[in-house]
N, C-alpha and C positions, 0 to 999 in steps of 0.2 A: 504493500499499498505506499502510496507516496506520501510526501509530507503534507501537500494541500488536500489530499483526500483525508488523511489521519485527522487534520484540523477539522475539515467539515464534518467529519462523524464526531470529534468532540463537542463540537457546537450543538449537533443535533442531538445529541445524548443530554446535554444541559438542559436544551429545550424542552424536551421531554420531561425531564425531573421537575423544571420549574413549573410547567402545565399542571403537573400531578400534585406537587406539594405547595407550590405558592403563586401559581398563575391565577387560582380561584379567590385569593385573599385580595387581589387588586382589581375590584370590579368597578370602583367608582372610575369615571372616565380622566378624571382630574389625575390619576395616577397610574403612569404607563405599565402595561404588563412586562414583566421581565422575559427577555428573550437570550440573549449572548451571555449574560451575566447574572448571578444570583442576587438575591437582596442582602447585602453585607453588613447594612446597619440596620438592623430589625428596630433596634430602639428608637433611632430617629425617624424612622418612616411610621412607627405605632403613634411616635408623640404627635406628629403630624396628621395622621388619618385622624386621631381621635380629638384632635383640634379644629379638624376639618380645613385645614390649612394647604391649599395646593402649593405644588411643588415651585410652580410660577411666581407664587405670591410669597413664598418662603424666600425666593432668590432676591424679587423685588426688594423686600423690606431689609436685607441683607446688602444690596446693591453689588450683588454676584451675577453671574450669567446661569442660567438656567441649566447649562451643562454641568458646571461646577458642582451645583445643588446634585444634580443627578449622578454623578460622578463620588459623592461621599455617601448617598444613600445605596446604590446599586453596586458599586466597585469598592465602598470602605475606604475611600481615600479620606485621610485628614485634612482640613482645610488650614491655612495659614493661621499664625496665633492671631492677627486682627480678627479675621472671620470667625474663627473658634471662640474668641471672645463674644463676638456680636451676636454668634448662633445662640451661646448659652444665655447671654442677656435676654435675648427676644423670647426663647423659650422656657426660661426659668430653670435649668439644670445645669449642674457642672459638668466639666468636661469628660471626668471619668464615667459619668452616665450617657453623655450623648455621643461621646466618641472613644469609647473604652477599647484600645488597642487589642487585647487578648480576646477580646469578643468577636472583634472584626475578622479575626485570623479563622474563627470557628465556621463550621458549615452552620447554615441557618435552617436545616433539615431537621424537623422531629417527628417523633413516632406518632403518626396519626392511625388509630385503630380502624376507622372506619370515615367515609365523606361527612361533613358537617358542613353548616351554614351561620353565618354571624345574622342575627336578627337586627337591622338597623332600626325598625320601629322601635324595639326596646331600650335602644340606645338613646334615641331621640326624645323618648320619654322619661327616662330615669337619668339624671345628672351623673356623671362620672367623676369620682375624686381621685381614683387610682388611674389616672392617664395613661401610664405605660402598659400596664397589665389589659385595660380595654383596648387600646391600640394594638397589642400583641393578637387578640382576639379576631380585630378587624383584619390585620394584615394576613391571618392563616385563616382568616373565614371560618371560625369555632363559634358555635353556640356556646352559652353559658352551660347548659345543663349537659352538652359532651365533653366539655373540658373539665367540668366536675366529677363526672363519671370516671374518666381517664384518671384524674389524679387520685381520685377515691374519695372524694368529700362531698357533702350534702349542695346542692345547687344555690340553697339560700346563704349557705355559708360562703360560697363563692360569690355571690352578689354583694354580700357584707364587704368583702375585700374592694370590689370594683365600685360600688357606689359610696360606701361611707370611709374608706380609707382605712377599714379595720385590719391591724396588722395582725397576721396570724401566729400560731405557736411555731416555734423554731422548727418542730417535726413537719407542721404543714408547709411552711416555707419553703423545706428542703425538697417535699414532693413537687411543689410548684417549680422550683429550681431544676429538678432532675427534667422534669417534663419540658420546658421550655428550654432547657439548655442555656439559661442565662443566670449570673449570681442574684442570689436573694437580695443582695445592698441595691442591685439595679431594679429587678422586678418589683420592690417594695420601696422604692426611693420617695414616691409620692408620700407614703404613710410615713416616712421619717420625716420628712420635710415639715410635713404638717403638724406632728408631735412637737419638733422643736420650733415651730413658729409660736405654739400656744405657750411655750415655757418662758 
């Protein structure tokens, strides 16, 4: 097999993986469907989707090109210090949450036992305090009930995590961390920020 054929084969293989695992999680037209690259910065995309902020608007707010923002999200690029500081200020999260280098190097694929679907209607009717966790459900197109079953908790408990920034016990945090493959200090960053702001 020639080098060009091998490269074409790799691109097709990644495309199939993206469509199976992540393509459905990017239904909203304002977020492009991944093709050649995976979604490397899941946390950043999750926050943008939960806040209903277009990539183009995010770029405008930071005075950068849409291509730059796409590279941050889909390729895991780290912005310059000035853009990094501005992005953190705009979204309200520290650099280790928005652009965690160790996490960016990880594969974003999670173990999904069966097809699922995020219910946008329930999201719009219930305010979300845990932006990151809610956004991740949107990125992957996971329903609250399905994620609850896969993690092994009651759906009502998971909703408390989403809507009231309820910080789970360490054992429950570990279950969520293992499932989403994201450190608990990032998954539940909103809970920690809310607690510290009230102190």
